[in-house]
Rosetta silent file (secondary structure, phi, psi, omega in degrees, C-alpha in Angstrom):
SEQUENCE: MKKLFSNFLLLSLTSLFLISCEKDQDMAVANLSNASGNLSVTRNTLVLTKATEAQEAIKFNFTAPDFGYEAAVTNTLQFGLKGTNFANAKEVTLPTRATSKAYTGLELNALLLTMNLPFNALSDVDVRVKSSISSNVAPVFSNVTALKVTPYPLISFIYVPGAYQGWNPATAESLISATSNGIYEGIINFPSNGLSFKMLTNKSWGPPEYGAGSVAGSIAIGGGDLSAPAAGSYRLIANLNANTLVFEPFSFGVIGNATPGGWTTDTDMTYNNGTRTWSVTLPLTVGVIKFRKNDDWGTNYGGANGELVSGGGDIDITTAGTYRVSFSTVTNTYTITRL
SCORE:     score description
SCORE:     0.000 S_00000001
   1 L     0.000  -43.774  179.301  -56.108   20.695  -14.465 S_00000001
   2 H   -61.877  -41.183  179.740  -55.234   17.632  -16.516 S_00000001
   3 H   -65.388  -39.005  179.029  -52.408   19.552  -18.227 S_00000001
   4 H   -63.667  -41.192  179.298  -51.078   20.736  -14.862 S_00000001
   5 H   -64.169  -40.018 -179.817  -51.018   17.149  -13.540 S_00000001
   6 H   -63.909  -42.372  178.661  -49.152   15.949  -16.635 S_00000001
   7 H   -63.700  -39.780  179.062  -46.501   18.625  -16.211 S_00000001
   8 H   -64.289  -41.970 -179.957  -46.103   17.724  -12.549 S_00000001
   9 H   -64.096  -41.607  179.672  -45.719   14.036  -13.401 S_00000001
  10 H   -64.109  -41.554  178.980  -43.082   14.787  -16.065 S_00000001
  11 H   -63.892  -39.810 -179.837  -41.113   16.960  -13.646 S_00000001
  12 H   -65.311  -44.111 -179.961  -41.194   14.254  -10.985 S_00000001
  13 H   -63.852  -40.167  178.663  -39.964   11.553  -13.371 S_00000001
  14 H   -62.247  -42.302  179.859  -37.150   13.822  -14.591 S_00000001
  15 H   -63.206  -42.975  178.624  -36.028   14.490  -11.014 S_00000001
  16 H   -62.760  -38.887  179.888  -36.003   10.778  -10.204 S_00000001
  17 H   -64.431  -43.931 -179.752  -33.942   10.063  -13.344 S_00000001
  18 H   -65.423  -40.980  178.598  -31.347   12.715  -12.455 S_00000001
  19 H   -63.207  -41.535  179.190  -31.051   11.458   -8.876 S_00000001
  20 H   -62.396  -42.382  179.107  -30.619    7.915  -10.158 S_00000001
  21 H   -62.762  -41.218  179.980  -27.866    9.030  -12.562 S_00000001
  22 H   -63.254  -38.999  179.592  -26.051   10.864   -9.782 S_00000001
  23 H   -67.255  -41.206  178.101  -26.149    7.748   -7.601 S_00000001
  24 H   -62.361  -41.422 -179.730  -24.853    5.579  -10.449 S_00000001
  25 H   -65.662  -42.088  177.975  -22.048    8.078  -11.097 S_00000001
  26 H   -60.808  -39.444 -179.434  -21.136    8.214   -7.421 S_00000001
  27 H   -64.747  -41.012  179.898  -21.022    4.417   -7.358 S_00000001
  28 H   -63.575  -42.366  178.289  -18.700    4.342  -10.383 S_00000001
  29 H   -62.983  -41.434  179.384  -16.377    6.864   -8.760 S_00000001
  30 H   -63.067  -41.489  179.075  -16.383    4.855   -5.535 S_00000001
  31 H   -63.571  -40.338  179.077  -15.510    1.669   -7.422 S_00000001
  32 H   -64.532  -41.784 -177.177  -12.602    3.409   -9.181 S_00000001
  33 H   -69.026  -24.352 -179.410  -11.223    4.778   -5.950 S_00000001
  34 H   -95.272   -7.573 -177.176  -11.310    1.328   -4.358 S_00000001
  35 L   -73.222  141.025  174.822   -9.858   -0.515   -7.350 S_00000001
  36 L  -164.644  150.582  175.516   -6.328   -1.836   -7.066 S_00000001
  37 L  -101.740  176.165  178.938   -4.260   -4.708   -8.373 S_00000001
  38 E  -128.247  132.692 -177.319   -1.790   -6.915   -6.560 S_00000001
  39 E  -118.561  134.930  174.317    1.825   -7.484   -7.607 S_00000001
  40 E  -137.494  160.199 -178.517    4.179  -10.244   -6.483 S_00000001
  41 E  -132.229  158.167  179.381    7.602  -11.433   -7.673 S_00000001
  42 L   -79.984  -23.389  179.171    9.498  -14.695   -7.670 S_00000001
  43 L  -146.848  147.104  177.586   12.656  -13.060   -6.273 S_00000001
  44 L  -109.719  -16.333  178.748   13.460   -9.834   -4.470 S_00000001
  45 E  -124.358  125.657 -176.696   17.267   -9.911   -4.643 S_00000001
  46 E  -133.955  125.138  170.264   19.068  -10.385   -7.953 S_00000001
  47 E  -110.090  102.082 -174.010   22.775  -10.448   -8.770 S_00000001
  48 L   -84.250  142.089  178.743   22.811  -10.542  -12.567 S_00000001
  49 L  -138.045  155.129  177.828   25.747  -12.018  -14.495 S_00000001
  50 H   -65.360  -32.159 -178.202   26.614  -12.510  -18.141 S_00000001
  51 H   -63.963  -27.279 -177.432   27.088  -16.241  -17.517 S_00000001
  52 H  -115.203   19.477 -172.718   23.395  -16.636  -16.605 S_00000001
  53 L   -66.046  -22.056 -179.406   21.897  -13.957  -18.853 S_00000001
  54 L   -83.136  -13.252 -177.948   19.865  -16.467  -20.922 S_00000001
  55 L   -84.864  156.153  176.023   18.087  -17.866  -17.856 S_00000001
  56 E   -66.810  126.760 -177.734   14.870  -16.496  -16.375 S_00000001
  57 E   -96.084  -37.504 -175.907   15.873  -14.004  -13.700 S_00000001
  58 E  -159.737  152.826  175.521   12.498  -12.898  -12.351 S_00000001
  59 E  -132.775  128.696  176.657    8.779  -13.194  -12.964 S_00000001
  60 E   -97.617  124.809  176.907    6.212  -10.557  -12.033 S_00000001
  61 E  -115.693  139.470 -178.667    2.722  -11.898  -11.249 S_00000001
  62 E  -150.349  153.576  172.833   -0.276   -9.651  -10.756 S_00000001
  63 E  -105.947  140.610 -177.204   -4.045   -9.617  -10.436 S_00000001
  64 L   -72.125  149.955  176.139   -6.000   -7.003  -12.342 S_00000001
  65 L   -69.848  154.124  178.588   -7.884   -4.283  -10.446 S_00000001
  66 L  -102.572  109.727 -179.742  -11.672   -4.529  -10.146 S_00000001
  67 L   -89.439    1.505  178.044  -13.334   -1.417  -11.574 S_00000001
  68 L    90.616   -5.602  177.090  -16.837   -2.706  -10.847 S_00000001
  69 L  -159.619  166.179 -179.531  -17.640   -3.424  -14.484 S_00000001
  70 L   -68.791  115.481 -176.839  -16.054   -4.977  -17.570 S_00000001
  71 L  -132.636  149.032  174.996  -13.452   -2.460  -18.717 S_00000001
  72 L   -81.390  106.141 -172.726  -10.607   -2.459  -21.230 S_00000001
  73 L  -103.561  133.564  172.185   -7.630   -2.072  -18.884 S_00000001
  74 E  -103.379  116.953 -179.534   -4.083   -1.117  -19.902 S_00000001
  75 E  -103.380  135.400 -176.942   -1.556   -2.451  -17.382 S_00000001
  76 E  -133.842  125.555  172.689    1.965   -1.028  -17.235 S_00000001
  77 E   -75.911  132.436  176.882    4.912   -2.151  -15.120 S_00000001
  78 E  -116.090  130.063  177.436    6.721    0.828  -13.602 S_00000001
  79 E  -115.017  123.425 -179.531   10.342    0.650  -12.411 S_00000001
  80 E  -137.497  152.779  175.814   11.625    3.505  -10.242 S_00000001
  81 E   -67.048  140.497  179.980   14.587    4.225   -7.996 S_00000001
  82 L   -57.062  134.464  177.563   13.766    3.781   -4.332 S_00000001
  83 L    88.693   -2.087 -178.779   12.730    7.035   -2.693 S_00000001
  84 L   -99.730   -2.779 -177.751   11.790    8.837   -5.933 S_00000001
  85 L    54.562   37.742  175.940    8.073    7.992   -5.833 S_00000001
  86 L    64.018   25.276  170.894    8.431    6.715   -9.417 S_00000001
  87 L   -67.042  134.352 -178.185    9.584   10.041  -10.837 S_00000001
  88 L    55.873   38.604 -178.921   11.041    9.366  -14.299 S_00000001
  89 L   -67.523  147.416  170.245   10.006    5.724  -13.994 S_00000001
  90 E   -83.340  132.736 -174.228   10.798    3.232  -16.753 S_00000001
  91 E  -119.597  140.159  176.481    7.538    1.799  -18.086 S_00000001
  92 E  -128.563  111.158  179.726    6.756   -1.499  -19.817 S_00000001
  93 E   -75.535  132.611 -175.303    3.237   -1.850  -21.245 S_00000001
  94 L   -95.766  152.298  177.611    1.885   -5.366  -20.782 S_00000001
  95 L   -60.419  151.252  179.003   -0.190   -7.375  -23.284 S_00000001
  96 L   -56.828  132.591  178.244   -3.973   -7.202  -22.881 S_00000001
  97 L    68.167    7.054  176.306   -5.226   -9.631  -20.201 S_00000001
  98 L   -68.910  143.503  179.448   -1.685  -10.679  -19.300 S_00000001
  99 L  -120.148    5.761  178.155   -1.253  -11.618  -15.645 S_00000001
 100 E  -156.524  160.707  176.451    2.518  -12.100  -15.571 S_00000001
 101 E  -147.234  119.467  179.615    5.752  -10.858  -17.105 S_00000001
 102 E  -105.322  147.317  177.332    9.024  -12.808  -17.057 S_00000001
 103 E  -126.721  135.016  166.697   12.497  -11.407  -17.758 S_00000001
 104 E   -75.311  168.126  177.709   15.692  -13.197  -18.647 S_00000001
 105 H   -59.631  -39.496  179.626   18.852  -11.902  -17.045 S_00000001
 106 H   -63.889  -44.775 -178.090   19.803  -10.169  -20.298 S_00000001
 107 H   -65.216  -45.440 -178.898   16.405   -8.453  -20.651 S_00000001
 108 H   -67.959  -39.771  179.406   16.274   -7.258  -17.048 S_00000001
 109 H   -60.685  -43.680  179.290   19.896   -6.121  -17.107 S_00000001
 110 H   -62.054  -40.619  179.197   19.278   -4.025  -20.231 S_00000001
 111 H   -65.104  -44.546 -178.535   16.239   -2.397  -18.601 S_00000001
 112 H   -64.017  -35.464 -179.744   18.128   -1.625  -15.390 S_00000001
 113 H   -68.266  -27.023  175.409   21.011   -0.056  -17.297 S_00000001
 114 L   -68.544  -14.609  176.775   18.585    2.397  -18.932 S_00000001
 115 L   -90.550    6.063  179.017   17.973    3.629  -15.366 S_00000001
 116 L    60.832   36.384  175.461   21.692    4.515  -15.108 S_00000001
 117 L   -76.020  148.087 -179.640   22.293    2.078  -12.254 S_00000001
 118 L   -70.515  148.608  176.820   25.969    1.431  -11.422 S_00000001
 119 L   -71.045  145.941  170.412   27.635   -1.762  -12.655 S_00000001
 120 L    51.390   34.605  177.980   28.419   -4.551  -10.171 S_00000001
 121 L  -141.421  146.651 -177.218   26.878   -2.620   -7.276 S_00000001
 122 L   -75.625  133.132  176.375   23.674   -3.127   -5.306 S_00000001
 123 E  -132.288  150.756  178.148   20.794   -0.730   -6.039 S_00000001
 124 E  -100.752  126.169 -177.915   17.260   -0.489   -4.656 S_00000001
 125 E  -128.305  135.031  175.081   14.445   -0.430   -7.207 S_00000001
 126 E  -100.998  143.091  179.887   10.686   -0.191   -6.629 S_00000001
 127 E  -131.839  140.132  174.686    8.188   -1.835   -8.988 S_00000001
 128 E  -150.145  170.301  176.183    4.415   -1.440   -9.293 S_00000001
 129 E  -110.241  127.341  173.498    1.627   -1.874  -11.846 S_00000001
 130 E   -98.543  127.447 -178.821   -0.219    1.154  -13.218 S_00000001
 131 E  -118.253  128.922 -177.385   -3.730    0.341  -14.503 S_00000001
 132 E  -130.666  144.453  175.085   -5.676    2.705  -16.767 S_00000001
 133 L  -117.006  -15.458 -178.372   -9.071    2.492  -18.460 S_00000001
 134 L  -166.752  151.566  175.986   -9.236    5.948  -20.047 S_00000001
 135 L   -69.707  -15.532  179.970   -7.226    9.114  -20.484 S_00000001
 136 L   -91.561   -5.156 -177.534  -10.094   10.895  -18.713 S_00000001
 137 L  -120.338  131.923 -179.374   -9.864    8.697  -15.611 S_00000001
 138 L   -61.080  138.655  178.709   -6.943    8.751  -13.190 S_00000001
 139 L   -69.906  161.324  174.287   -4.960    5.482  -13.182 S_00000001
 140 E  -115.684  160.128 -172.923   -4.829    3.203  -10.154 S_00000001
 141 E  -128.425  148.255  175.630   -1.730    1.496   -8.807 S_00000001
 142 L   -79.290 -177.920  169.666   -0.889   -1.845   -7.258 S_00000001
 143 L   -63.454  158.266  178.673    1.185   -2.387   -4.155 S_00000001
 144 L   -95.587  129.660  176.855    4.881   -1.513   -4.452 S_00000001
 145 E  -107.770  129.871 -177.133    7.379   -4.388   -4.557 S_00000001
 146 E   -94.629  134.123  176.458   10.975   -3.660   -3.544 S_00000001
 147 E  -120.661  147.160  168.946   13.914   -5.218   -5.405 S_00000001
 148 E  -114.280  115.782 -170.682   17.633   -5.262   -4.653 S_00000001
 149 E  -127.801  145.759  175.433   19.457   -5.584   -7.970 S_00000001
 150 E  -127.831  100.666  178.510   23.059   -5.744   -9.166 S_00000001
 151 L   -81.404  164.591  177.133   23.428   -5.246  -12.946 S_00000001
 152 L  -119.098  155.324 -179.975   26.531   -6.051  -14.970 S_00000001
 153 L   -66.162  137.557 -176.847   28.111   -4.022  -17.808 S_00000001
 154 L  -121.048   72.745 -171.760   26.701   -4.968  -21.192 S_00000001
 155 L   -83.697  137.126  172.697   29.316   -3.566  -23.544 S_00000001
 156 E  -137.925  163.682 -172.623   29.027   -3.821  -27.317 S_00000001
 157 E  -132.369  153.330  159.680   31.016   -2.324  -30.179 S_00000001
 158 E  -126.157  154.466 -170.975   30.776   -1.096  -33.744 S_00000001
 159 E  -115.364  146.598 -168.733   33.881   -0.709  -35.874 S_00000001
 160 E  -125.349   75.089  174.379   34.913    2.248  -38.026 S_00000001
 161 L   -73.425  146.206 -179.363   37.229    1.357  -40.926 S_00000001
 162 E  -168.665 -176.786 -178.784   38.186    4.271  -43.136 S_00000001
 163 H   -64.585  -23.292 -178.700   40.794    6.110  -45.130 S_00000001
 164 H   -66.665  -18.796 -178.200   42.438    7.279  -41.889 S_00000001
 165 H  -137.843   20.360  175.103   43.715    3.712  -41.277 S_00000001
 166 L    86.186   16.825  176.229   43.696    1.984  -44.677 S_00000001
 167 L    57.841   39.208 -178.938   40.097    0.695  -44.692 S_00000001
 168 L  -108.674  106.115 -177.925   41.021   -2.358  -42.607 S_00000001
 169 H   -58.948  -32.254 -175.906   38.142   -3.524  -40.341 S_00000001
 170 H   -65.685  -27.764 -177.697   40.467   -5.728  -38.276 S_00000001
 171 H  -115.298   12.105 -175.914   42.512   -2.734  -37.077 S_00000001
 172 L   -72.447  154.679  171.233   39.809   -0.050  -37.176 S_00000001
 173 E   -65.393  158.240 -178.849   38.889    2.167  -34.244 S_00000001
 174 E  -123.086  154.390  169.426   35.698    1.206  -32.404 S_00000001
 175 E  -107.569  143.569 -169.951   32.710    3.002  -30.921 S_00000001
 176 E  -118.407  138.723  168.859   31.439    1.633  -27.613 S_00000001
 177 E  -116.139  112.129 -176.441   27.991    1.215  -26.059 S_00000001
 178 L   -69.434  -20.158 -177.027   28.359    0.533  -22.336 S_00000001
 179 L  -122.098    7.599 -178.204   24.742   -0.660  -22.079 S_00000001
 180 L    52.314   41.640 -178.889   24.093   -2.097  -25.560 S_00000001
 181 L   -97.545   11.011  178.366   21.263    0.407  -25.972 S_00000001
 182 L    89.597   -0.505  179.334   22.015    1.128  -29.626 S_00000001
 183 E  -114.626  121.464 -172.643   23.978    4.326  -28.930 S_00000001
 184 E  -119.654  141.531 -179.026   27.729    4.111  -29.523 S_00000001
 185 E  -134.511  149.556  175.239   30.475    6.628  -28.735 S_00000001
 186 E  -174.031  170.686 -177.655   34.170    6.925  -29.420 S_00000001
 187 E  -120.908  128.556 -178.857   36.937    9.328  -30.390 S_00000001
 188 E  -133.338  138.940  175.859   38.748    9.176  -33.733 S_00000001
 189 E   -99.301  121.417 -178.661   41.432   11.410  -35.220 S_00000001
 190 E  -106.888  121.637  173.513   40.942   12.060  -38.934 S_00000001
 191 L   -76.000  165.709 -176.339   43.852   13.376  -41.060 S_00000001
 192 L   -62.904  -27.640  179.848   43.099   15.737  -43.939 S_00000001
 193 L  -100.517   18.705 -177.734   43.582   12.941  -46.487 S_00000001
 194 L  -145.322   52.373 -176.016   41.548   10.382  -44.542 S_00000001
 195 L   -86.161  -23.461 -173.024   38.073   11.757  -43.821 S_00000001
 196 E   -82.000  145.840  178.801   35.980    8.946  -45.373 S_00000001
 197 E  -163.439  171.362  171.084   34.807    5.920  -43.385 S_00000001
 198 L  -135.034  174.210  179.577   32.024    3.403  -42.796 S_00000001
 199 E  -127.478  135.290 -177.106   30.662    1.621  -39.712 S_00000001
 200 E  -126.551  153.791  175.086   30.402   -2.152  -39.218 S_00000001
 201 L   -91.891   -7.297  177.195   28.979   -4.404  -36.523 S_00000001
 202 L  -131.144  164.035  178.682   31.791   -6.937  -37.083 S_00000001
 203 L   -85.222   41.921  177.538   35.550   -6.720  -37.627 S_00000001
 204 L  -159.081  157.481  178.620   35.104   -7.723  -41.263 S_00000001
 205 L   -71.290  141.850 -179.770   33.332   -6.439  -44.357 S_00000001
 206 L   147.331  158.081 -176.466   29.753   -7.607  -44.780 S_00000001
 207 L   -66.069  148.587   -3.067   26.198   -6.572  -43.942 S_00000001
 208 L   -83.527  136.183  174.673   25.114   -4.581  -42.151 S_00000001
 209 E  -113.173  119.278 -177.418   27.456   -1.825  -43.333 S_00000001
 210 E   -91.349  129.816  176.473   26.393    1.668  -42.241 S_00000001
 211 E  -131.758 -160.456 -176.462   27.049    4.588  -44.566 S_00000001
 212 E   -70.791  139.353  175.172   25.654    8.027  -45.308 S_00000001
 213 L   -86.972 -173.477 -175.142   21.890    8.535  -45.170 S_00000001
 214 L   -77.975  -19.108  179.261   19.730   10.660  -47.437 S_00000001
 215 L  -125.223  158.471 -179.289   19.932   13.764  -45.225 S_00000001
 216 L   -58.333  135.612  178.303   22.807   15.413  -43.382 S_00000001
 217 L    84.920    1.752 -179.257   23.545   13.789  -40.043 S_00000001
 218 E  -108.876  157.909  175.860   21.786   10.533  -40.920 S_00000001
 219 E  -126.233  158.115 -178.728   23.135    7.031  -41.528 S_00000001
 220 E  -152.383  143.676  175.098   21.717    4.129  -43.520 S_00000001
 221 E   -65.692  128.993 -179.831   22.593    0.503  -44.141 S_00000001
 222 L    84.453    3.002 -179.416   24.181    0.258  -47.568 S_00000001
 223 L   -73.013  170.010  178.682   24.757    4.011  -47.836 S_00000001
 224 L   -70.738 -177.828 -177.633   27.815    5.651  -49.369 S_00000001
 225 L   -59.842  138.367  168.904   30.947    6.650  -47.490 S_00000001
 226 E   -82.139  162.943 -178.547   30.540    8.785  -44.386 S_00000001
 227 E  -146.079  135.197  172.723   32.893   11.730  -43.941 S_00000001
 228 L   -67.895  151.768 -177.417   34.282   13.698  -41.020 S_00000001
 229 L   -61.403  -35.687 -178.712   33.609   17.467  -41.259 S_00000001
 230 L  -168.465  174.362  177.648   37.330   18.303  -41.461 S_00000001
 231 L   -63.364  143.393  178.721   40.690   17.076  -40.256 S_00000001
 232 E   143.201  178.973  179.813   40.917   16.708  -36.493 S_00000001
 233 E   -97.312  129.507 -176.258   39.909   14.632  -33.503 S_00000001
 234 E  -130.702  146.693  166.279   36.177   14.079  -33.022 S_00000001
 235 E   -89.591  120.146  179.366   33.866   12.389  -30.591 S_00000001
 236 E   -99.500  133.529  175.725   31.446   10.332  -32.707 S_00000001
 237 E  -122.663  105.064 -179.068   27.967    9.498  -31.375 S_00000001
 238 E  -102.913  120.903  178.618   26.208    6.914  -33.552 S_00000001
 239 E  -107.268  102.332 -178.147   22.560    6.188  -32.718 S_00000001
 240 L   -77.168  -11.028  175.192   21.527    3.006  -34.532 S_00000001
 241 L   -78.305  -44.292 -178.311   17.976    3.367  -33.188 S_00000001
 242 L   -97.495   -3.615 -178.365   17.423    6.789  -34.769 S_00000001
 243 L    55.973   53.207  178.689   19.983    6.272  -37.584 S_00000001
 244 E  -128.688  157.500  177.121   21.903    9.439  -36.744 S_00000001
 245 E  -140.235  127.509 -178.457   25.584   10.349  -36.410 S_00000001
 246 E  -117.964  137.198  174.816   26.939   13.365  -34.533 S_00000001
 247 E  -109.293  128.270  173.945   30.487   14.770  -34.677 S_00000001
 248 E  -124.037  122.834  175.109   31.833   16.795  -31.734 S_00000001
 249 E   -53.637  127.163 -173.252   35.337   18.322  -31.862 S_00000001
 250 L  -153.688  102.323 -179.991   37.150   16.516  -29.071 S_00000001
 251 L  -142.827  157.221  172.695   40.901   16.608  -28.552 S_00000001
 252 E  -129.388  149.254  177.409   43.418   16.860  -25.752 S_00000001
 253 E  -142.269  167.555  175.506   46.942   18.176  -25.835 S_00000001
 254 E  -101.412  134.695 -179.905   49.946   18.811  -23.609 S_00000001
 255 E  -138.494  155.165  178.519   50.918   22.434  -22.994 S_00000001
 256 L   143.852  167.921 -175.822   53.459   24.194  -20.783 S_00000001
 257 L   -72.513   -5.623  174.700   56.950   25.660  -20.787 S_00000001
 258 L   -89.575   -9.529 -175.829   58.423   22.137  -20.789 S_00000001
 259 L   -95.083  163.070  178.141   56.779   21.297  -24.148 S_00000001
 260 L   -59.143  -31.361 -177.925   57.962   22.183  -27.679 S_00000001
 261 L   -93.072    2.054 -178.648   55.081   24.662  -28.065 S_00000001
 262 L    60.022 -145.657  178.231   55.491   26.331  -24.681 S_00000001
 263 L   -90.302    9.476 -175.925   52.357   27.978  -23.326 S_00000001
 264 L  -101.940  -43.833 -172.722   51.278   28.955  -26.847 S_00000001
 265 L  -124.811  127.193  177.807   50.766   25.756  -28.864 S_00000001
 266 L   -72.950  145.369  167.727   49.407   22.407  -27.651 S_00000001
 267 E   -95.021  112.624 -172.788   51.129   19.157  -28.574 S_00000001
 268 E   -65.548  145.764  178.264   48.202   16.969  -29.677 S_00000001
 269 L  -109.486  163.008  179.956   47.589   13.599  -28.042 S_00000001
 270 E  -111.598  138.547 -177.711   46.052   10.434  -29.497 S_00000001
 271 E   -97.827  139.224  174.857   43.042    8.666  -27.968 S_00000001
 272 E  -111.212  111.076 -177.075   42.775    4.885  -27.530 S_00000001
 273 L   -66.260  -27.037 -179.443   39.120    3.782  -27.405 S_00000001
 274 L   -71.391  -45.446 -178.729   40.064    0.387  -25.970 S_00000001
 275 L   -95.404   -9.404 -178.498   41.992    1.682  -22.954 S_00000001
 276 L    57.705   44.255  179.549   40.195    5.055  -22.824 S_00000001
 277 E  -127.389  150.340  171.475   43.497    6.884  -22.511 S_00000001
 278 E  -101.907  140.297 -178.914   45.119    9.864  -24.216 S_00000001
 279 E  -152.891  160.264  176.949   48.839    9.589  -24.943 S_00000001
 280 E  -162.844  148.623  171.890   51.749   11.134  -26.844 S_00000001
 281 E  -108.150  126.916 -175.170   55.517   10.736  -27.088 S_00000001
 282 E  -155.615  158.977  174.100   57.371   14.056  -27.084 S_00000001
 283 E   -80.783  138.339  177.823   60.580   15.802  -25.956 S_00000001
 284 E  -127.971  143.866  173.481   60.298   17.719  -22.689 S_00000001
 285 L  -104.452  176.106  175.925   62.657   20.164  -21.029 S_00000001
 286 L   -64.949  129.566 -177.577   62.832   21.090  -17.361 S_00000001
 287 E   161.066 -145.040 -177.958   59.641   22.975  -16.546 S_00000001
 288 E  -135.606  159.833  176.160   55.938   22.225  -16.153 S_00000001
 289 E  -138.628  163.587  169.585   53.072   20.809  -18.220 S_00000001
 290 E  -146.304  169.449  174.739   49.278   20.541  -18.116 S_00000001
 291 E  -112.646  140.024  175.302   46.586   18.868  -20.211 S_00000001
 292 E  -144.816  155.924 -174.432   43.752   20.796  -21.858 S_00000001
 293 E   -96.423  136.487  173.695   40.791   20.066  -24.126 S_00000001
 294 L    52.023   38.086  177.200   40.261   21.510  -27.616 S_00000001
 295 L    55.117   36.636 -175.264   43.187   23.990  -27.283 S_00000001
 296 L  -143.686  149.098 -178.222   41.226   25.914  -24.670 S_00000001
 297 L   -84.294    0.432  179.197   41.528   26.502  -20.930 S_00000001
 298 L   -58.952  -36.911  175.181   37.832   25.841  -20.323 S_00000001
 299 L  -127.536  113.999 -179.985   38.683   22.216  -19.512 S_00000001
 300 E  -143.466  156.622 -177.178   42.171   21.537  -18.182 S_00000001
 301 E  -133.642  144.950  172.609   43.868   19.039  -15.883 S_00000001
 302 E  -145.460 -148.582  178.145   46.899   19.009  -13.640 S_00000001
 303 L   125.817  171.344 -177.666   47.786   17.467  -10.303 S_00000001
 304 L  -121.322  156.214  172.453   50.611   15.810   -8.433 S_00000001
 305 L    57.323   36.464  175.574   51.888   12.253   -7.971 S_00000001
 306 L    80.385    2.307  179.359   49.987   10.781  -10.906 S_00000001
 307 E   -96.432  118.703 -177.929   46.564   11.950   -9.701 S_00000001
 308 L   -82.337  125.480 -176.611   44.640   13.797  -12.423 S_00000001
 309 E  -127.116  127.728  176.674   42.713   16.787  -11.063 S_00000001
 310 E   -63.075  123.615 -177.809   40.355   19.025  -13.034 S_00000001
 311 L    71.656   13.118 -176.101   41.844   22.523  -12.914 S_00000001
 312 L   -69.863  175.485 -176.216   44.754   21.164  -10.853 S_00000001
 313 L   -72.581  170.800  179.841   48.213   22.635  -10.515 S_00000001
 314 L   -61.517  148.887  177.723   51.119   22.401  -12.942 S_00000001
 315 E  -100.374  123.496 -174.784   52.901   19.048  -13.316 S_00000001
 316 E   -78.206  137.620  169.232   56.664   19.328  -12.768 S_00000001
 317 E  -116.032  113.229 -172.056   59.230   17.953  -15.225 S_00000001
 318 L   -99.073  -12.837 -179.592   62.584   17.852  -13.426 S_00000001
 319 L  -135.954  131.922  179.031   64.764   16.168  -16.072 S_00000001
 320 L   -71.920  150.196  178.440   64.928   16.869  -19.802 S_00000001
 321 E   161.933 -175.076  175.595   64.388   13.972  -22.197 S_00000001
 322 E   -95.119  131.541 -173.045   61.935   12.134  -24.424 S_00000001
 323 E  -128.454  150.058  166.796   58.792   11.048  -22.589 S_00000001
 324 E  -102.148  116.651 -176.087   55.697    8.952  -23.079 S_00000001
 325 E  -115.100  131.361  178.760   52.853   10.921  -21.487 S_00000001
 326 E  -146.186  157.123  175.396   49.354    9.513  -20.986 S_00000001
 327 E  -155.201  162.113  178.920   46.255   10.150  -18.891 S_00000001
 328 E  -138.302  127.565  174.765   42.703    8.898  -18.390 S_00000001
 329 L   -82.517   -4.977  175.243   39.663   10.854  -17.249 S_00000001
 330 L   -79.243  -46.834  179.631   38.031    7.491  -16.456 S_00000001
 331 L   -95.966   -8.592 -177.853   40.559    6.561  -13.757 S_00000001
 332 L    55.674   48.365  177.530   41.683   10.168  -13.108 S_00000001
 333 E  -134.429  159.869  172.809   45.338    9.202  -13.353 S_00000001
 334 E  -139.910  156.385  175.620   48.327   10.171  -15.504 S_00000001
 335 E  -132.190  142.228  176.830   51.745    8.657  -16.215 S_00000001
 336 E  -130.930  107.926 -173.311   54.948   10.352  -17.425 S_00000001
 337 E  -116.647  122.969  177.558   57.613    7.845  -18.459 S_00000001
 338 E   -77.837  131.169 -176.791   61.091    8.825  -19.636 S_00000001
 339 L   -94.046    0.000    0.000   62.171    6.698  -22.621 S_00000001
């Protein structure tokens, strides 16, 4: 009888313990579901300019969510395009226990440009704080704050002196980063006797000088000469964050029965990284011309009245002579000037 009573008492205590645990767990879940932070900003409309880029542009202030107990919380600012529900949001992790985050105009502009927002145009951006305590627990979010922002272009350059132009940094071609994000692009034509080059951050010799890295496709400060794969025109993509360099064959030429090569051989054009235009001086007869990429009809341009159209019609040449021909896929225009 005594043994039976002891077993009954043990079973009762166990049941009470389990019920208590379930209630505690339910309470914790309830606290998590009710937790939220609050976000506010000093300004909701920002027109950013280079002239004021060093000044504070905006400050985000927030209160941490209450999880019902002392928890190690990771707070992250999320920036998303309006209407996307923060899909592909840009995230900035905040320092532990921080309750605010300020941005200068330069810092905020750089962040906005990583979202591919247009220059000098108004865009709507939503901001919120994501708070997490564990990878096993769903994060909670603050209120959403709406911003109207106008970023400005943040262009930077690196320079590419080499054998193709006499190793002169002052006159070297440049690679351009439209957002100063460490990734630079440009087009350079390398002759067969001028494949070697280096990359500089200034128009003069001196550190940092980027050369060849230890593995193919890599770059390193202080490395030896870089080299184009072969003679020709290439689009160079230099990533100074990942220390990589990519070469893509990239050329345009003029073709047509008005050109010296007819419809068989392209007359190669030269690219100007500063003006972003392709140009060539050549003799033309009465007939027609078009522009095409990499000696192939996969990408070609035509059009009338100076308007460049992808896949457009033939461009008429009505008088024979020597011409300066140029076009830009940035402005979608072309010019044909008789010399």
